[in-house]
Structure formats: C-alpha cells, structure tokens
N, C-alpha and C positions, 0 to 999 in steps of 0.2 A: 242185956247182952252187949258185950264189947264188939265193936265193929273194926276189923283189922284195916279196913280202908281209911279209917279215921285216926288210927294210931300212928304216931311218928315212927318212921322206919328208914333205914339206909337203903334197903332194896325191898321191892314188893314181896309180901309174905304169901306167895302163890298157894302154898299148901293149905292155907286156912281161909282163903277168900271163897265165899259161897255166893251163889246168885242172889240170895235174900239180903246180902250186905250192900248190893250195888245201889239200888234206888235210894235208900235212906242216906247213904254216904253222899251221893251226888246232890240230893236235895239240900242237905245240910251245908255242904261246901258252897253251893250256889247262893243260898240264903246269906251265909256269912260274908261272901264276896260282895253281894249287893249292899249289905250294911256297911262294909268297909269303904266301898266306893262313895256311898252317900256321905259318910263321915269325912272322907277326903275333900269332897266338894263343898261341904257345909262350912269348912274352916274359912273358905273364901280368901285364903292367903294369896300372896303373890306366888305363883307356881314356879317351883324349881324342880330340878331333877330329883332331889332327895324327898320332896313331899308330894310328888305326883308320879313320875315315871318309875322310880324305884319301888314304891309300895305296890303299884300296879303289876310290876314284874313278880313280886312275891305272890300276889293273888293268882296270876296266870300260871305260875310254876306249880302251886299246890293243886290247882284244878287239873292241869294237863298231866301231872304225874299220876293222879288218882284215876282219871278217866282213861289215860293211856294204858294203864295196867289192865283195866276192864276190857278195853277194845282189843288189846293184845290177846288176852285169854279167849275172847270171843272168836278170834281168828285161828288160834292154835289148838284149843281144846273145846270146840263148839259143842253145845248141848242145847236141848229145847229150853231148859230153865234159864241158862245163861243168855241165850239169844233173846228170850222174852224180857229179861231184866235189862239187857243192853238196849233193845229197841224201845223199851218204856222210857229210857233216859234220853234218847235222841231228841225228842221235842223240847225237853228241858234244857239241854245243852244248846240247841239251836236258838231257843228264845233268849237265853242269856247272852249268847254271842251277838245276836242282833241288837239286843238292848244296849250292850256296851258299845257296839259299833255306831249306834244311832243316838248315843247320849251327847246331846249338844253341849252341855256344861263341861263334860269331860273333854270333848273335842276342843272347846274354847280354852280349856286349861293347857292343852298341848300347843295350841296356837300361841297362847301367851308365852309359854316357855320358848317356843321357836323364835319369838320376836324379842325376847329379853336379852339384856347384856350378857347374862350367864351363858347363853347358847353358844357364843363364839369361844367360850373357855372350855366347853365340854370336849371329851375325847371324840375322835372321828366316829367310833362305834355308837356312842350315845347320840350324836347328831343324826346319824343314819336311822336310828330307832325312832326318833321324834319325826323325822321326815316320812318314814314308812308308816308311822301311826296316822299322820294326817292324810296320807294317801288312802289308807285302809278305812278311815272314817268316811271319806268320800265314797269309797266303793261299797260301804255298808248302807249308804243312803242317808247319811246324817243331815244333808241339806234338803232332803225331799219334804214336801208338805205332808201333814199328818196322815192323810188318807193313803198316800203312796208309801209312806213309811210302814204303815200297817200291812199293806199289800206285800211289800218286800219281806216283812217278817213271815207272812203266810207262805210265801214262795220258799224261803230258806228252810222253814220247818218241813214242808212237803218234800223238798229235794233231799233233805237229810233222811227222811223215811224211805223214799223211793230208791235211793242209791244203795241203802243198806239192804232193802228187799231184793234188789238186783243181785247182790252178792250172795244173799241167802238162797235165792232160787238156783243160782249157778252151782253152789255147793251141794244143794239137795239133788239137783238133776245129775250131777257128776257121780254122787254116791249111790243113786237109785238103780243104776244099770250095772250089772255084772254078767260075766259069761263063765258058766261052769263047764269045763271040758274034762271028759273022762277017757276019750280016745287019744292015746299018746301020739298017734300018727298026725293029728292036727297040730301038734307042737313043732313039727319039722321046721328047722331054721331058727327057732327062738332060742336065744342064749340061755345057758344053764342057770345063770344068776337070776334071770327073770322067772324061769320055771320054778326055782327053789322058793322064791317069794310067793308065787301063785300056789304052790303046794302048801306052804305054811298058812296062807289065807284060807285054803280049803280045810285044812286040819283044824284051825281055830273054829270053824263053823261045823265041825263034826262030819265033814264030807270027804269022800275019796276024790282022787284026781286033782285038778288045778282050777283055781278061780282067778280070772283076770278081771281088772276093773278099768274104769275110765280115769283113775288117777294117773298123772302123766307118765311116771316111769313104766307102769304096766301097759298103758296105751302105746307108748313109744316102742316097746319091745315087739308088740304085735305089728304095728303099722310099718316098721322098718325091717323086720326080720322074718315074719311068718311066711313060709312058702305057700300056705293055703290062701289063695287069692280071695276066695269067698269069705274066709274069716277076716281078712283085712278089710274087705268091703263092709262087712257087718259092723266092725269096730269103728270104721270111718263114719259110717252113717249114724251110729249112736253118738259119737263124739261131736260131729259137725252139726248135729241138731239139738244139742243140749239146751235146756231152758227155752225151747221154742214150741211153735204150734205143730211141728212135724217130728218124725222119728218115732222110735219105740216107746217113748214116754210123752207122746204128743200132747201138748196143752196143759200138762200137770204143773209146770213151773214156767209158764210162758213169759219171757221178758219183753215180748213185742210191745204190748200196751205201755209198759214202763218206759221203754226207750222213747216212744212218742211223747209221753207226758214229761219226761225229763228234758227233752229238747225244747218243748213248748215253754216250760217254766224257765229254763236258762235264757231263752230268747226274751221272754217277758222281763226277766231281771235286768238283762242288758239294756233293753229299751227304757226301763224305768230310770236307769243310771245315766242315760244320755248317749249310749252307744248304739250303733246301727245293728249290731248282732253280737252273739256271745263270743265269737272269735276275737272281735275288737276288745271286748271286756277282758278276755283271757290274757291278751298281750299287755295289759296295763301293769302286770307284775313280771314281765319277761324282758329278755335282752332284745328280741326282735322288735323293730320299731313300728311295723304296721303289717296288715294282712297281705299286702302286695309283696312285701319282702319275703314273707314265709312261703307264699305260693310260688314265687319265682325261684326261690332256693330249692324247693322240692321238685319243681318241674325241670329245672336245670340238671339236677342229679338224675332224674328219670331219663332225660334225653341222653346223657352220657352213658347210663347203665343199660338201656334197652338193647342196643346191639349185642352187648356181652351176654345179657340174659337170653336173648333169642338163640345165640350160639350154644349156650348151656343146654337149653331145652332140645334143640335139634340134635345135639350130641347124645342126649339121654334117649330120645325117641329112636335114633338110629341104632343105638346099642341094644335097646329092648327088642327092637325088630330083628336085627341081624344075629344077635347072640342068644335070644330067648324066644324068638318067633312071636312076639307080642305086637300085633298090628295097631291096637288102639290103647294108648296110655291113659289111664284114669287117675283120679286124685288118690285113690288108695294104692296106686302103683308107684307114685313118685318117690316116696322114701325108700321103698323096697329096692327098686331098680337103681336109684341113686347110690345106695350102699353097695350094690353089686358092681356098678360102674366104677366107684371109687376103688374097690378091690382090684378090678380089671385094669384100670388106668395107672394106679399107683402102687399096686400090690399091697394095699393098706386097708385094714378094716378097723372100725372102732373097737371091736372085740380084741384085736391084736394089741391095741394100745392099753386097754384097761388094766391088765396085770401090773403095769408100771405106775398106776395112779390109785393105790389103796388110800382110802379116805384119811386115815390117820397120818400117813406120810405126806399127803397133799397139804393138810392143815399145818403140820409142823414146818413144811417147806415154805408155805405162804408166810408164816411168821418169820422164817429166816430171810425171806426176800425183804420184808419191811425193816428187819434189823440191818441188813446191808444198805438199804436205801436211806433210812432215817435214824439208825442207831437205837431202835426200840427193842426192848426185851418183853416177851409175852409169856406168861405162865398161867397154868390152870390152878384155880382155887377149888378146893373140895368143900363139902358141907355147906353149899349155898342152896337156898330154897329154890327149886325149879318146878316147872309145870309138867314135866315128863322125864322119866329116867334117862332118855337119850340125850337130854340137854346138858351142855357143858358151860362152864363160866370161867372167863379169863380176865386177867388184868394186864394193862400195858404200862411199862415204865420206860422213861427215857435214859440217856447215858448217865445222867446224874442221879438216877434212882427215883426221880419224881414220878408219882402216879399221874398218868395222862388220861386214863379212861379204862373202862371195863366193858365186857360184852358177854351176852348169852349166845350160844351157838346151837341151833336146832336144825339138824341136817336132813332128817329123813321124812318121807311121806308116811302118812297114817290116816286112818278114818277120822273124821271130824276136824281135820286141819285144812285150812284154805289152801288151794293150789298155788303154784308159782313160787317165786323167791323174792324176798324184800328185806330191806333194813328199816327199822323203826327206832325211834328214840324211847328209851326208858326214863333216863334222867339227863337233862341238859347241863352244860357247864354254865356256871354263873358265880359271881363273887358274893359271898355272904359277909356278915359283919366281921367275922373273925377268921374266915377260911374261904377256900374255893370249893364249890360243889363239883365233884368230879363227874364227868359225863359217863353214861352207861347206854349201851345200844343193844337192840335185839337183831340178830342176824339169822334169817329164816330161809331154809331151802326145802326142796321136796325131792331128794334123791331116793334111789331104790333103797329100802330099809335092809338091815342085816338079816340074813337067813342062815341058820345053822351056825357053824363055828368059823366059817371063812370070813375074812374081813370084807367090808364093802369096797368094791372097785368102781371108780368113777370113770365115766366117759370124759374125753377131753373137753367137750362142750360143757359138761357139768363143772369141770375145773374152772373154766372161764366164768361160769355163773357164780361160783364161790368167790373168785377174785373180784368180780363185779360188785357183789354185795359188800365185801370187805372194804372196797374202795369207798362206798357210801359210809360205811361204819367209821373209817379213818377220818373222813371229812367231819363227821359228828364228834368224834372223840378227841382229835388232835388239835381242835381249836384252842387258840390262846385268848379269845375274846371273852371278857368277863361279864358281858351284859346279854341277858337271855334273848332279846329280840333279834340279835344278829350273831349269836354264837353258833358254831357248827353249821348246819345246813339252814338254820333260821335266816330268813331275809335274803337267801341266795335266789337269784332269778331262776325260775323253774326250768328254763331252757339251757341253763348252765349247770344245773344240779347233777347231771350225769357225767360231767367232766372227770371227777376223781374216780368214779366207778369204771368208766370205759377205759380210762388211762391204765388202771391196774390190769385189765385183761391182756394188755400187750406183753406183759412179762411171761405169760403162759406160752409164748411162741419163741422165747429166747433161750438158746442153749445154756448160757450161763445161769439163768434162773431155773431152767428145767432140771439142772443138776441138783438143785436144792429141793425141788418139788417132787420129782419123779424117782421111784426106786421099786424094783420088782417086789411084789408082796411076799414072795417065798425066799428069794436070795438077797434082796436089797440091792441088786445090780442096777447101775444107772441105765437110763434109756439108751439102747444101742444107737450108734451114729447112723447106721443104715435106716433104722426106724425114724429117727429124728429127721433125716433128709427126706424121707417119704412124707412125713407129716408136714414139713414146710412146703414141699412140692404140691401137696394137696390142700394147703391152707386156703387158697382162693377157689377151690373146687365149688362150682355153681355159685360163685360170689355175685354174679350178675342177677341170678334168680333170687338170691337172698336179699339183695339190695332193693330190687323193684317190689318185692313183697313188703318190706318195711315202708317203702315210699307209698305203696297202696294203702296201708293202714294209716299213714300220716295224712295223706291227702283226703282220704275218706273222712277221717275224724275232723279235719279242719273245715272241709266243705259242708258237712252236715250241720256244723255250728255256724258257719258263715252264711250259708244260703237258706237257712230255715225261714219259712214264710208261714204265718198262721193260717192263711187261706189254703195252703197246699199241704201242710203237715210236714212230717220229718223227711218223707221220701227216702228213707234209709236205703232200701235196696235199689231204688232208681239211681241214686247218686253213687252207690257202690258199683253198680253196673257201668256207669259212665267213667268212674275212676279206673276201673279195670280195663276198659277199652283204651284208656290213655297210658296205663302203666304196666298192666299184667301181660305175661306171655302165656300163661296157662289159666284158663277159666275153670273154676270148680263147678260141680253139678248144681243145677237149679235148686236142689233141696238144701244146699249148704246154708247154714244159718249162723255164720261166724259172728256177726254183730251181736247176736243174742248172748254171747259169752265174752264180749270185749269189755271186761271189767275195768281195764285201765281207764277207759274214757267214760263209762257209765257208772262206775262205782269207786274209781280211784281218783287221783289228782290230775289226770292227764287230759281232761276235756279241752278240746281245741289246743292241745299241747303235746300230742303224741309225737309231733315233728321234733320235739326236744331231743329225742334220742339221736337223730341224725345231726341236728344242729350242734349238740354237745360233742358228737363224734368228730366233727371238724376240729373243735378245741382240743380234744383228748389226743387225736392223732398228731396234731401239730405240736402239742406239748411233748409227746413221746419222741417225736423226731429229734428234739434237742438231746434227749438221752441217747438216741442212736448215734448222733454226731459225737457226743462227749464220752460215751461208754455208759451202758445201762445201769451200772452201779456207781457212776461217778459221784463222789461225796458232795462236791460243790453243787452239782445240778440237783441232786437229791435234797440237799439243804434248802436250795432256792425254791423248789416245788413245795416243800414242807412249809417254809416261812411265808411265801408269797401267795400260795393258793390255799393249802389245807388249814393253816393256822388263822388265816384272815376271816374265814367264815363268810358271813354276809355283811361285814363291816364296811365294805365299799363295793362299788359296781363290779360285776364279774369281769367285764371287759377290761377294767382298770387292773384287776388282779392278774388277768391273763397277760396283758401287755407288759406289766411289771416283770412277770416271769420270763416272757419270750423276747422282750425287747422290741416288739412290734405287734400289730393286730393279727388275728388269725388268718391263715391261708388254707385253702381246700386241698392243695396238692398232696399232702401226706395222707389224707383220708383216701383219695383216689388210688394212691400207690399201695397203701395197706390193703385196700379192697380188690386190688388186681384190675382196676378200671383205669385206663389210660387218661391222663389229664387232657 
C-alpha cells in the first residue's frame, strides 16, 4: 500500500489521506530522522552551518509538514478513527522532540558552531537560529542529570496527551448538546439567518422545526437576540458548563482533573529546569523580561480600565431597569440587553450592518486592502485538493509577479470542526538547493455557514476576526527569511506574534478601507455614511467591560501558573475568584466553569502567555498610529511595515523590528485611545 503521507508532494493530498496512513508514516519519518542525526554526529567533523544546521532544517521541515497536515485534519474534519491515529502518535512525537532537545552531542555541535570563526560570517537569521537552538536545548533539559532528563521526557509525553485530551473533551462536550425547537414563538428576536441554519440542521436530521447547537454562531444568535429569557438561560448554562462536572452533560467530559494535572506537570517541568514556576519558564521565549513586568502591565491596564468598565455596566443596568423593567441583570442577559442598548444609544444593530458585509465581498475587499498597502495581488486557484467543499485556495504575488505565498481559507462552522479561529502553517518558507520553498498557510474561521441561496452575511466583529487571522497569515507568508528556524512566525517572541494580526483589525474601522471591504449584498452600494458614523460612534461601546474581561483572562492564566504550589494544588477557581475581585465588574454565577473550556492556555500555546494579546496590542496600536499620521494607505509607511516587520520574521528581536519601524520603543497611548480609555 502506498502511503500518501510519505510521497513527495507540493501540497498535502487531503482527499487520499486516511487514518490508517498516519502512524506508519510518522514512525518511518521519526526512524529516518534518528538515523540521519546519528550519521551527522558520527562524522565528527568540525561543525559548520552546511553540515549541521542546514541538514537539521531539512529533517525538521519534513516532519513538521507531515505531522502538521495530520494535526490540521484532526482539527477541521475530526473523526473517531483520525483522533485515535493522531493521539497514538502524540507520544512518538513527544519522545522524539525530547530526544533531540536532550541530545548532548547535537547541542555540543551547535555550541561548536556558535564559537567557530564561521559564526561571525553567517547571516543575521542564521546566527539567530543557532542562538535560539542553544536556548531551546537548555529549555529541553540537555544539561540535566540522566534521572531528571528521563523525568522531563515523561512530563513532556504526559502533557502532550493531556492537552490533546482537553481539546477533545471540549469538542465532544460542545457537540453533545443541542436544542430542538418546534414552537416558532420561542424564536422571537433571533435573526432570520440563524433560523435558516437551524432549520437546515433540523432537516439534515430528518426533523421538523429548528435545531440550535453550542457551536459559536448558533450560541451567539441565542444569547444575544432571543427574547425568550429562559431559552437564553438554558443555553448559557449549557455553554458555561461545557467539559465540566456541572451542567446538562455533567461529568461526561470533565476537564477539571486534567487542568490540575497539567498545572502540576508544568510546575514540575519549570522546577526541573531551574525556574521558580511555569510563568518564569514561559517568559524565557518572550519579550517581557520578568513576571513582575507582566503583572504590573496587566494591573496598570486594569486600574485605568475599571472606572470605564463600571460606567459601562451601570449604564447597562440602568437601561435594562428603566427601559425593560429588569431589576436583576444575569449573565444570560448581558449580551441581549447590550445589543438593545447599542440600538437605543446609537440607533445601530449588528443586523443592520450585516447586509453590507457579504462574505465574498469582505474577502475580496481584504485582498484589495493588502494590495493598496503592499502591492500584492491575490487570486483563487481551482482544482486544488481540499478537505471540504467550502474550502478555497489562493496565491499571493507581489508587484513583480513573484509568488510570495499561498493559503487555504476555511470560513464556516460545521460538525467535527474545532471551534474558534486560527492561522496555522502548512508549509514554511526556506531556501532549497535550487529554489525557494514557497510558504502556505491555513486560515480557519467558524462563521455561520451558508443556508439556502442567500450569501453569508458577516457581523462586523467577524470581519475583524477574518482580518486578524489574515494578519497572522501575512506574517507567515510574506517573510523574506530563507532559513526555517526564523522564517515567518518561527522564532518570533510569543508576546509579539499578535502584532501583525491585531494591526490588520484597525483597517476594519477606516472609511477608506471599508469602501473596499463593504458593499450591500443585493445592490453593491457602499456602507452609507450615516451607518459608518454610527459604527464609529459605537466602536468603543462597552470597551471598558471588554478590556477588563481580557485582563481577567490574562491575570488568571498568569497567576495560576506563577502561584502553583504542589501542596495546595491548582486552586483554579480560588485564584479566578481573587482575580475577578481585582478586575471584574460583573461576576458570573457560581456554576460558570469557564476555565474548563479555556483551550488557549490548557490546549494551545498560550500557557502563562495569554497576556500576549494585550502586550502585542500596545505594539499594534502604536504601529497603526503611524499610518493614521501618514495616511492609512501611505505607500512608504506600508512598505516600511512590510520590510521591517512582516518580511523579517523572527530573524531579530521583536523589539528591534518594532523600533526599526517606529523609530522609537512602543508607547501605550495609542492603545488607550483606540480603546476609548483615557491615558
């Protein structure tokens, strides 16, 4: 049997990859990599870039491209068989990564290279890769005694299994609960687009009426628009208790024990490596210099934001009481009455804006924005092998017609697809012997899927999400760095990696850019000036509440990793309660189990790093402020951002790239101004 995962290919052959291909392919690649590394080290040569770092890059690329396509399929077309194959390989990948990271001879080879006369003649990117490699050897425990090395390996393997299980539990819990509605009266207030999808879901299951789910577009429609308060409460209760010991599916996919074990293992790993806690270990690869700096940054933002957030909440409470006779505002009322208040205060609703943001127009407009900014032409390619009929594939070329990158775009929510939105790499840029390997990205969203013949209409916040992920994609695809370890987002400090993504969101608020992005789905008419004015007036609606909510998540994440003590356990809800007392203006009900679904920190790459969103937002707001001064499509400023930020990847420190672009270090003023919070 031929195995498509082992065959050479330009792009992954998604249509022919089967679960039974996964483990044999991964085992073979790992075996071949081990043999190749042993051969490299046996030569005992004087180590140079060409006989050490370059061949290691080849090995890394082959493995990451193969394993990456498997992980991607596991996220977007999950099935029992694929999940089983994926999870069977996690310990194999973990063991290999630890072996490489703890290979003392390999580490010595890199040390020798770093100390050699050749090192000073290498390109800046190559030197950065060698320096990062030596740091990563240390963070993999290369210098530990044998017994502790073995323990590190056990920890890495168990963490890999538990974080995957956390994500699986959340997906299963989200999909397990649905609500079948047959009485149309219960649908009062819910937008027709959401009803159409719910009707389509019911029809697929051979039922009458409407079926709503906990997938985010469906949940959002209920919690923000359903007039039936009891229905909102029922959905909130199911959503807020997913993967926990409470709620309608209590205990079936409980992530509680996993959170405790993950925190314990991370703490033990940090201690093994000589750090006081996991937060300290996390900062070893970030811009922030120490835990005090991070905590002070978050607490300072909270101090500035809390008065605004309190005003936001008081305004909402007064509105619900005076206009709707509601004395006690509950968690399942916040979104609903906020939407009513927005309509009341600004004569603006999300539904009023949606006709101007048909998905196809938004995508084409987004491409026009980057053309104006960077001179890039984007076109769709047909007949590319994809994992679902909704998926599109595009290539990006620059002014000279040179191919800069390509990407898959998968916009819509569906069963067996992980929730949320993300960018991931399919293929990284690197120089091969005779050519340059062109980068390819996955851009994944979970918008309301098409229903009937009408085009999909996006909410403005979904437009922001799309631009955000495209910003990550541009960072990956537009790199000019030829060496894998620091091309694109590789090697970029994690608390700076959100800079290009959050930067792109700003264009969704600019008239000049909106004229490219927005157009009525029936007439093509641009967004009316009156609607635009309302949208801008409402931009910072409840911005204080939104800010403190993000600060709550950030401080909670940082503190559970910084303050973990083996004798006390994770104290997840105790610390969350403490953080809320410090930052929150509205406390959710005691049954809320938000941490049980906080996959960013328990299953993603944001452990003790969720603060990165706010940290990078300082950078992105300050960067965009220069465009505000010079003109948002100023060619010179656009070229500078492209060359000094996007093209440089991780080839130098993020602060150096930012300072090169801005002419100074970052300042917080623009973030506070964009957020409607006085400096």
